[in-house]
TIBADO-405274 format. One record per residue (C-alpha): residue number from 1; residue in three letters; x negated, y negated, z. Coordinates in nm, 2 decimals. Layout:
residues N
@nr NUM	rest ALA	xx X	yy Y	zz Z
...
***
This chain:
residues 118
@nr 1	rest MET	xx -4.28	yy 8.06	zz 2.11
@nr 2	rest ARG	xx -4.08	yy 7.95	zz 2.38
@nr 3	rest ARG	xx -3.69	yy 7.99	zz 2.39
@nr 4	rest ARG	xx -3.42	yy 7.80	zz 2.54
@nr 5	rest PRO	xx -3.23	yy 7.99	zz 2.80
@nr 6	rest ALA	xx -2.86	yy 8.15	zz 2.66
@nr 7	rest SER	xx -2.64	yy 7.94	zz 2.89
@nr 8	rest ALA	xx -2.82	yy 7.63	zz 2.67
@nr 9	rest GLY	xx -2.58	yy 7.50	zz 2.37
@nr 10	rest PRO	xx -2.73	yy 7.24	zz 2.13
@nr 11	rest TRP	xx -2.59	yy 6.98	zz 2.32
@nr 12	rest ALA	xx -2.70	yy 7.03	zz 2.67
@nr 13	rest PRO	xx -2.99	yy 6.83	zz 2.80
@nr 14	rest PRO	xx -3.32	yy 6.88	zz 3.00
@nr 15	rest ALA	xx -3.33	yy 6.95	zz 3.35
@nr 16	rest ASP	xx -3.46	yy 6.62	zz 3.39
@nr 17	rest GLU	xx -3.30	yy 6.39	zz 3.20
@nr 18	rest ASP	xx -2.96	yy 6.19	zz 3.34
@nr 19	rest GLY	xx -2.63	yy 6.26	zz 3.29
@nr 20	rest TYR	xx -2.32	yy 6.32	zz 3.46
@nr 21	rest ARG	xx -2.16	yy 6.69	zz 3.55
@nr 22	rest GLY	xx -1.84	yy 6.65	zz 3.77
@nr 23	rest PRO	xx -1.48	yy 6.53	zz 3.80
@nr 24	rest ALA	xx -1.33	yy 6.27	zz 3.55
@nr 25	rest GLU	xx -1.05	yy 6.10	zz 3.43
@nr 26	rest VAL	xx -0.95	yy 6.21	zz 3.12
@nr 27	rest ALA	xx -0.69	yy 6.07	zz 2.87
@nr 28	rest VAL	xx -0.59	yy 6.22	zz 2.55
@nr 29	rest ALA	xx -0.28	yy 6.11	zz 2.32
@nr 30	rest GLY	xx -0.07	yy 5.98	zz 2.61
@nr 31	rest THR	xx -0.14	yy 6.27	zz 2.87
@nr 32	rest ARG	xx -0.42	yy 6.20	zz 3.13
@nr 33	rest VAL	xx -0.53	yy 6.47	zz 3.32
@nr 34	rest ARG	xx -0.82	yy 6.52	zz 3.62
@nr 35	rest ALA	xx -1.11	yy 6.78	zz 3.44
@nr 36	rest GLU	xx -1.45	yy 6.89	zz 3.50
@nr 37	rest VAL	xx -1.72	yy 6.72	zz 3.26
@nr 38	rest HIS	xx -2.06	yy 6.80	zz 3.17
@nr 39	rest LEU	xx -2.21	yy 6.43	zz 2.97
@nr 40	rest ALA	xx -2.52	yy 6.35	zz 2.89
@nr 41	rest GLY	xx -2.67	yy 6.09	zz 2.66
@nr 42	rest HIS	xx -2.99	yy 5.90	zz 2.53
@nr 43	rest LEU	xx -3.06	yy 5.57	zz 2.35
@nr 44	rest GLU	xx -3.10	yy 5.66	zz 1.97
@nr 45	rest PRO	xx -3.40	yy 5.41	zz 1.85
@nr 46	rest LEU	xx -3.29	yy 5.44	zz 1.46
@nr 47	rest ASP	xx -2.95	yy 5.24	zz 1.56
@nr 48	rest GLY	xx -3.08	yy 5.08	zz 1.90
@nr 49	rest ARG	xx -2.72	yy 5.25	zz 2.12
@nr 50	rest TYR	xx -2.66	yy 5.45	zz 2.32
@nr 51	rest HIS	xx -2.48	yy 5.82	zz 2.22
@nr 52	rest TRP	xx -2.31	yy 6.01	zz 2.49
@nr 53	rest TYR	xx -2.20	yy 6.38	zz 2.46
@nr 54	rest GLY	xx -2.11	yy 6.69	zz 2.63
@nr 55	rest ARG	xx -1.80	yy 6.90	zz 2.72
@nr 56	rest ILE	xx -1.48	yy 6.88	zz 2.88
@nr 57	rest THR	xx -1.40	yy 7.24	zz 3.07
@nr 58	rest ARG	xx -1.09	yy 7.36	zz 2.93
@nr 59	rest HIS	xx -0.74	yy 7.24	zz 3.06
@nr 60	rest ASP	xx -0.43	yy 7.34	zz 2.84
@nr 61	rest ALA	xx -0.27	yy 6.97	zz 2.83
@nr 62	rest LEU	xx -0.58	yy 6.87	zz 2.67
@nr 63	rest VAL	xx -0.60	yy 7.17	zz 2.40
@nr 64	rest ALA	xx -0.26	yy 7.13	zz 2.32
@nr 65	rest ALA	xx -0.34	yy 6.75	zz 2.23
@nr 66	rest LYS	xx -0.64	yy 6.83	zz 2.03
@nr 67	rest GLU	xx -0.46	yy 7.11	zz 1.86
@nr 68	rest ALA	xx -0.18	yy 6.86	zz 1.76
@nr 69	rest GLY	xx -0.44	yy 6.64	zz 1.62
@nr 70	rest ALA	xx -0.56	yy 6.41	zz 1.89
@nr 71	rest THR	xx -0.87	yy 6.30	zz 1.83
@nr 72	rest GLU	xx -0.96	yy 5.95	zz 2.08
@nr 73	rest VAL	xx -1.04	yy 6.03	zz 2.42
@nr 74	rest ARG	xx -1.09	yy 5.85	zz 2.71
@nr 75	rest VAL	xx -1.30	yy 5.89	zz 2.99
@nr 76	rest ALA	xx -1.35	yy 5.77	zz 3.30
@nr 77	rest VAL	xx -1.58	yy 5.89	zz 3.63
@nr 78	rest GLY	xx -1.54	yy 5.75	zz 3.97
@nr 79	rest ASP	xx -1.37	yy 5.33	zz 3.97
@nr 80	rest ALA	xx -1.53	yy 5.28	zz 3.63
@nr 81	rest ALA	xx -1.36	yy 5.15	zz 3.32
@nr 82	rest PRO	xx -1.29	yy 5.44	zz 3.08
@nr 83	rest ALA	xx -1.48	yy 5.49	zz 2.80
@nr 84	rest THR	xx -1.36	yy 5.58	zz 2.46
@nr 85	rest GLY	xx -1.52	yy 5.87	zz 2.25
@nr 86	rest ARG	xx -1.40	yy 6.11	zz 2.01
@nr 87	rest LEU	xx -1.26	yy 6.53	zz 2.09
@nr 88	rest ALA	xx -1.49	yy 6.74	zz 1.84
@nr 89	rest GLU	xx -1.47	yy 7.11	zz 1.81
@nr 90	rest LEU	xx -1.33	yy 7.35	zz 2.06
@nr 91	rest ASP	xx -1.62	yy 7.62	zz 2.20
@nr 92	rest ALA	xx -1.53	yy 7.98	zz 2.24
@nr 93	rest TRP	xx -1.37	yy 7.94	zz 2.58
@nr 94	rest GLY	xx -1.17	yy 7.64	zz 2.51
@nr 95	rest ASN	xx -1.38	yy 7.37	zz 2.62
@nr 96	rest LEU	xx -1.36	yy 7.05	zz 2.40
@nr 97	rest ARG	xx -1.67	yy 6.89	zz 2.29
@nr 98	rest VAL	xx -1.68	yy 6.51	zz 2.34
@nr 99	rest THR	xx -1.94	yy 6.24	zz 2.19
@nr 100	rest GLY	xx -1.91	yy 5.88	zz 2.26
@nr 101	rest THR	xx -2.14	yy 5.56	zz 2.14
@nr 102	rest GLY	xx -2.20	yy 5.29	zz 2.36
@nr 103	rest ARG	xx -2.10	yy 5.25	zz 2.75
@nr 104	rest PRO	xx -2.11	yy 5.64	zz 2.88
@nr 105	rest PRO	xx -1.79	yy 5.72	zz 3.15
@nr 106	rest TYR	xx -2.09	yy 5.76	zz 3.37
@nr 107	rest PRO	xx -2.34	yy 5.58	zz 3.55
@nr 108	rest LEU	xx -2.70	yy 5.48	zz 3.43
@nr 109	rest GLU	xx -2.99	yy 5.40	zz 3.61
@nr 110	rest PRO	xx -3.15	yy 5.03	zz 3.55
@nr 111	rest VAL	xx -3.39	yy 4.95	zz 3.29
@nr 112	rest GLU	xx -3.66	yy 4.69	zz 3.33
@nr 113	rest VAL	xx -3.85	yy 4.57	zz 3.00
@nr 114	rest ASP	xx -4.08	yy 4.41	zz 2.97
@nr 115	rest LEU	xx -4.16	yy 4.20	zz 2.67
@nr 116	rest PRO	xx -4.45	yy 4.08	zz 2.56
@nr 117	rest ALA	xx -4.58	yy 3.69	zz 2.62
@nr 118	rest GLU	xx -4.51	yy 3.52	zz 2.31
***
């Protein structure tokens, strides 16, 4: 039986999957901070949309906004336009789980699609 590493939570991507780990600008309820993020995502075939998810490393201002009821978050990596997501639960270490649908806040590799001839 294969076991997942203890450090891998249910959201952790496989090592070969695309994603982003590093600094980002995070905006919640009028508060804008720089924080470390660990994000990944996948194309969901059932709805045809890209679903991204991950965590934002603990930042006191973000935790305070979440505890005050904030749920919408905007995350931007580098010079890219921010992506809107939803804050979920806090983990045991105070990190915030984040989820979003649509364009992620990190760059994706271009994909070529071959369509069958008619």
